[in-house]
N, C-alpha and C positions, 0 to 999 in steps of 0.2 A: 619540640619547638620549632623545628624546619617544617617540618608538616606545618601546622598551626599558620606560619609564616606563608608557606605556600599556596595555605585554601584562600588567606586572607588578600593574596598578592593575585593569585588567577584569575579572578573576575573583572580586575580591574585591566591587567595585562588583555583578557580577552577584547575588552571593549574600546583597544584603541582602535581610532579610526573609524568607529562603527558611526553610522546616520541612520537617525531613526525612518528616513524614509528609505532605506533598503528593505528590500526582500528578503526573504529567511533563508533562502541558498547564499545568495551573496551576503548576508551577516554570518553565516556559519565559513562559510567562505575566508571571510577577512578574519575572523577570531582564529580559527586552525591555523589560517597561515602565518599570524604575529606568534599563538602558543609554541608552533612550530622553532621557529626563529629564535626563538631565546636558547632552547637547551645548542641548537647549534651555533649558537654564537659562545655559548660558554665553552662546549666543547672547541670551538678555534683558540680560544685565550688560552686551555690547556693544552692542545697540542703544540701552539707555540711555545708557550712556555718550555716546555719538554725538548723543543728541536733548540733554544737558545740554551739552555742547561748543555744540552751534549754537543754543546761549539758548532751547530750550523744557525748564525744570527740569518742568513737570507732565507733558508726553507720555513726558518720561527715567525720571521717577519710575515710571509705569506699570510697563515691561517689568522696572526694577531690584526692585519688589515682586515682581513674578512669580516672579522668580529667587529673592528670600530665600522667598516661603511655599513656593515647590519645594522649597529647599533643608529647609526646617522640615517639612514633608511626608514630605521620603526620610528623616530621622532620626527623625521620629517612628513611620514604617514600620519603620525597622531595630530599632527598642527595642519594638514593640506586636505588629509583626507581622498587622496589621490591614490585610488585602490590601484589601478592600469600600472602608475609608476612605480610604485610598492612591489607590485604583481612580479614585472621585467626587473627590477634590478636585483632582487632575494632568489630569482631563477638565474638568471647572468653569475649570480656572484657564485651559487654551486655548483655552474657547470665551468667559468673559468679557475677559480682558484685552484682546487686539485689539479688541475692541467698544471699550472704554473709552479705550483709545488713539488712534483715529479719532474718537471722538467731540472728545479735547482738543487734535489734529492737525486737525480743521475740516472735518471730513467724510470721504465717498468718494475726491475727487480730490486733496486737501489731505495726508489720510491715506496716500496711495500704494496704497491698495486693501487695508491690513492685515487689513481685517474679513475676508480671506481663510484668515488662520490658522487663523479659529475652524472652517473647514472638517474640520482635524485631528481635532476632537472624536469626530465621530460615526463617521469611520473607523477612530477609535482606538480606538471602541468595539465594532465588530467585529473589531477584534484581541483586546484586551484583557476586553473585555467579553461578555456573553450577548446573541447577535447578535440576539434580540427586546429586545432595550433600544436597541440602534444607531438604529431610528428615531426614539425620543423625542429624541434628540441633538441626530437632524437636524433636527426639528422646534424644536429650542430655537436651533438655527443659522439657520434658515428666518424665526422669529419676530425675532431681530436684525437681521437684513438688512432686513427690511420697516421694523421699526423704525427702522433708520439711513436709510431714505429716507425715514421723517416725519421727522426730525429734522433733515435735511440745510441746508433751508430756513432753522434758528435757527442755526445750527453758522459757525463763524470764517467770511468770507471768506476770509481769510492766513492764515498763520504767519509765525515766522523762519526755515524753510528755502527752504533757494535753490531755484530753477527746477529746476538741476539734481541737488539731493541728492533733492527731491521723485522725478524720473522715477528716479533713484540706484534709490533705493527702491522705488517703483513696479514697476520691472525687476527688484529682487531679490526680493521679496514673489513676484510671478506664478511665476519661473523656480524659486525654494526650495518652495511650495504645490505646484507642478505637478509637479515632482522627487520631493518624498512620496508625492502621490497616485500618481504613476507605478511608484513603488516596492513602496506598499501594492499597489494592482491587479495586480503584476508579483509579488508574492509569494503572492496569495490564487489567482491564474491557476497558479502554479508548483504551488503544494502542490493544486489540484486537479487540474493533470495526474499530479503523483506517485500520489496519491489512486484516480484512473482507473487509471493504468497496476498497479498492484497489485490495482485488483479484478479487472481483465484480466487479470492472471496467474494472480491465485487462480483464475478462473474455468476459465481454458484447462489446471489442472491440475487442473479435476474434471470438465468436460466437453470432447468435441473441439470443434475452432473451430468448422466448422457448426454443428453442437447448441447453440455459447454464443448464436452470430448469431442463429438462427430464435429462441429463449428473451428476447432481448432486443429483438427485433423484432418478435415475433406471440406471440400469447397462444393456445396451442390447445397439444392432446396432442401429442406428436413420438412415432411408431411408425410403421416403415419394416420392409418384407420384405426378406430378403435370400436369393436362390436359393442364392448359395454365396460360403461363408464359411467361418472355422477358428476355431478354439477352444483353447486352452489351457489347463491346469491344474496349477499343482507345488504340491507339499506335502512340507512336512519330515517325515523317517521320525524318529521316538521323539520326537514334540516333548513329549507330555504327560509323560512320564519327566522330560524335558530341564527341562521349565519347572518340574516340582518340585524339583529341585537346587537352577538359580539362583537368584540374588533378581528378582523383577520387574523391579527397572531392568537389568540387567545380562541379562534375556532378550528386552525390547524392545530395546536397544542391538546386541543380536546380530542381531534379525530385520531391522533398520533395514540396516543392512551389508550383508546380506542383498540385501535389496527394494531398496536404494539400485544396486547394480551392474545387479539386473534391470532397473531404470527407466531406467539410462542406455543400456539396447539398445532403448528402445523408439522413439526417433528414427532409431537406425540403419537398423531394420526397417521402421520407416515402418507400426507396429501400434498398439492402442490398449491400453492399460491398463482394465481395469472395475473390480476392486476386490479387495481385500485384506483376508481375513479370519481374525485370527489368524495361522496359519501357513500360510494359503492364500493362493495369488497366481495371479490369473485375468487372460489376454489374449485378446482377440479381433483377428483379422485378416480385411481385407476389408469392412469397417463403420468409421464411416459411408459409407467411402470405398472403393467397388467396385474389385477387382482381381483378375487372371485367375491372380497367383502367390502367393493369401491363404496357400496352405495351405507352401508352400514358402517363405516368410516367417517365418511361425513354428516350422519345423523349423529353420531354420538359428539361429532365434533361442534354441530349445531346446536343441540342442546349447552352444553356448557357454554357455547357464547351466548345463546340464551340466557342461561343460569345467571350470568357475570352480570351482563346488564340487567336485568330485573334487579340486581340486589345490590349493585354496587353504584355508590354518589360520586360522583365526578368531580370537577372543577367547581368553587362557587356552588355547594350544595346541587349540584343540576342533577335529575335522572334524564336517564334517554330512554330509548324504544326504536328496537328495530326489527324490519320487517324480514323473515328467512323463507328461502325456496329452495325445493329442489329438485332436479329433474334424474332422471337414468335413461340410456338408450345408446346409440350410436353414435361417434364424432369424430371429427377429423380435431387433428392435433399438429402446432408444426411453427417455425421461425418465415417469416415472410419478411425479406428486405434485407439492405446491407449495412442499414445504419440506424439506432435506436434499436435494435432488433428485439422482441419479446418472444416468447413462446405463448401461444395462444390456442384458444379449442375454437372449432364451426360447429356449426349444424343444428338440423331442429332442434336435438333435445337441449342444444346449448340455448335455444330460442323460448323454448318453454320454460327454463328453470327460471331463466330472468323475469319467466310471465307469471309465476307462480311468485316471487319475490312479489312485483308490483301488484298484483291481486290479493298481498297476502294480509296479514291482518298483523297489526305491532305486537313484539312480544311474544311472536308464534313460529313454530317453522311447520309450513306449508308442501307439502310434497304430491306430485302425482301419484298414480294410481299404476304408472311403471314401477316405481321406487318404490310402492306401500309393497306389492309382492314379493320385492326384494329384501324386506325387513320385519314383515307384519308377524313372524316366527318370534322375534327378538325385540320388540318393541311393542305399547300399547298408544294405538292410533284413535283418533275419534273423526270418523264421518263429516267433513263441512257440506258435503253435497254438489249439487254443480257449479261453475264460474264460469263465465262468458271469458274466452281467451281470445285474442284475436288472430284471426287465419286456421281458426282448429275449433272454435264453435264451444258448446257446451262441453267440461269436461270435467270428472269427477277428481276433487282432490281430500285427503287426510292432514289434519294438523296432528303433529310428533306429542306426544303428552309425557311419556317415561319411558325406558328401558324395562322390560318384564324381569321381575322379578325370578332368579332361580329355585325352583322346587327343589 
């Protein structure tokens, strides 16, 4: 029954003081602070009643006053939505009230180290306030601790609490504050690890893991020469007229559907996506990790891309066609620049691969003689003859038909 009531009340409590215009982070801070204030308020009532029933009315009045002022603060926040005042009042209360309670009970020992509760204030400032303000709250906590030391000789030597109750409160305060500190540190460490994991994932979506590791640990220009590698370009046939027919959002969704499938093949064949520009898709094999079968891996991937496009029906029943071109040779690969950097490849072999695509046929995989010589034992290829390539003249090219069946 209690769990059901709490489940129904918690969302309403968390919405106290919320504003539809709040950013997600502020909305979360408000909800957490209100939710945290409620159990602190209940604990204050319990502590106060215990002190009252043990013949310490002044000590009991302090946590009871804390609970009352905290309740007024929450109600005021719910009506005015003044988060800064609410935040300040909650932090100030948890800072000052344990100090006053300790003085009322007779110092550190008689007060069962209740001053430790004030430590929640600077820790709460880290979570609910701007981090740069947290040191100020910690300084205030340190001042109170020092002041408590100066006041100790003038405090009461005894109070009406039994030795067993003093020890009980001492243990309870240490356990409660220690648990809260642990949970807050645990939360911050968890958030840090989550953020680091997201950053790592994002970085690995942009750069190869070897290059990402170098960028994180070194500050230098990354450029490596590869004697043997292959590059693939794929481009949609009729992209310009199609983009004029479709709304921009639908065009982007169409490209996303195609390129998402292409992306799913990257790990399967162990190749590196270089970039997409509009409807153009570029992949390299043999960089930054050298491999002897760089050409074969790209050709296998190209055939799967070709077969998917030729058999798949896209949005609104549309059929598409892509030109795919591949070339092999030496190239330079690396990262240039300091902002929005990308891993890229350069060289004559890359330019020729681009020409293989632009001079290719829709629904076909066209390769140069350099690539053909590397794959001819494993794939069935059909000579297309010579094509005129800008800057290179006539070049013999082949169309990849299928993989050879093992005998």
